[in-house]
C-alpha positions, 0 to 999 in steps of 0.5 A, a space after each residue: 434271350 442275352 446272348 453271350 458275351 464270347 461273340 461281341 462282334 456279331 448282331 443280336 437276332 430275334 427270330 420273332 416279334 414278341 412285344 405284345 403291344 406289337 401284336 395287338 395292334 395287328 390284331 385290332 386292326 386286323 378285326 376293324 377292317 373286317 368288321 369294319 367298325 372302331 375298337 375303345 379300350 374299354 370294347 369288350 371286344 377289344 380287351 378280349 383280343 388284348 386277351 390273344 394276343 398276350 396268349 400269341 406274344 407268349 407264344 413267339 417268345 417260346 419259340 424265339 427262345 427255341 431258335 435261338 437255342 440252336 445258336 451257339 452264342 445263345 444257347 443254354 443248359 442243354 440245349 449247349 450240351 447238343 451243339 457241343 455233342 456235334 463236335 465232340 464237346 461234353 461237358 465238364 462236372 462242374 462247368 457252366 455254360 460259358 466255359 463249355 461254349 467257349 471250348 465249343 468255340 475252339 473245338 473245329 482247332 482240335 481235329 489235328 494233332 495239337 500243333 496250333 497254338 488253339 488246338 491247344 488251347 482247346 485241349 487245355 480247357 478240358 483240365 478245368 471248368 473253371 479255366 477261363 483263359 490259356 495262352 500258349 506261346 510256341 517259336 519265337 517266343 519260346 526255344 526251338 520245338 518248345 511251347 509253354 502253357 500258361 491258364 488262369 482260372 476264374 476270377 482270374 486266380 492262379 492256377 495251383 499245382 493240380 491245374 498245372 499237372 492236370 494241364 501237362 497230362 493232357 497238353 503233353 499226352 502223345 496222342 494229342 503233341 506233336 513228336 516235335 513239340 517240348 510242352 511245359 505247363 505254367 503259372 502266369 506272372 502276375 503284373 502288379 499295380 496300386 489303384 489310386 482314383 479320385 472322384 466328383 459326382 455332380 452336383 445337380 445330382 445331390 439328391 441320389 449321389 448316395 445311389 450314383 457313389 454306389 454304382 460308381 465303386 461298383 463299376 470299380 470293383 468291376 473293372 478290377 475284375 474284368 481287369 485281372 481275368 484276361 492274360 494278356 488283358 494291358 492295364 487300362 485305365 481308359 476303360 475304367 475312365 468309361 466304366 465311372 463316367 457310365 456309373 454316374 461320376 461327373 467326372 475322376 482323375 485316376 492316379 495310377 495306373 498306367 497304361 500298361 501293356 502285358 505280355 501274353 504270359 501276366 496278368 494284371 494283379 492289385 495290390 492296393 486300392 484308394 478310390 476317393 470320394 471327392 463330393 459334390 461339384 458343380 458344371 
């Protein structure tokens, strides 16, 4: 069961050893100790114990899943719904687990009126299940008393007018907004860039060059989605280099973009891409 990417600093946890081989070793060791005999893998008793180990390992897997479904970082489906219910957070129509998980995570920020930025973020996310990110600007980044809300949709898509209106209706409501706040909801501004990258594959990997080429270009596409999927995420070619090398490239040269700092009201947008496979290169 995979931990959510929303909690990168949390260590993975395991509530039970689910490895069949490990369980089998424990059972066989216990049997041999009691019976004072050594079992071969072809021994009928060993085969019987192996079948028992499979059952125990499966039960431990169910125990591990059940325990993890009590944790926000792991819970899925209706289990996540029940965690949300504890904080008064209900799943929106069509909302996926990660969107709901993030709203649950920031729900405590909403226990007062929406003065804190995180409280505005919590309320804004209720407007649409496809809102992937929200940034709040307050003084001194805005005029005194002014609050600006910038929603971003999944995949880095811009919100349409209906989403902006839905966010405004929720966050500007008297039951949410402090009397001293003037709330506006705006589309983020796109900072465009051109991607121009050359990459090489080690000649020693010529036999798998076709599959490596596919992996590398998929890694580039994944980076493009990652780059535009969060507000205020700096345009970071170093992250692209890391992903391309991990995918199997020997090296790469990124002609553009260069590292660019973005504001919280901005999102990156690739206007043109030039992905150039330069061939095989000897080490």
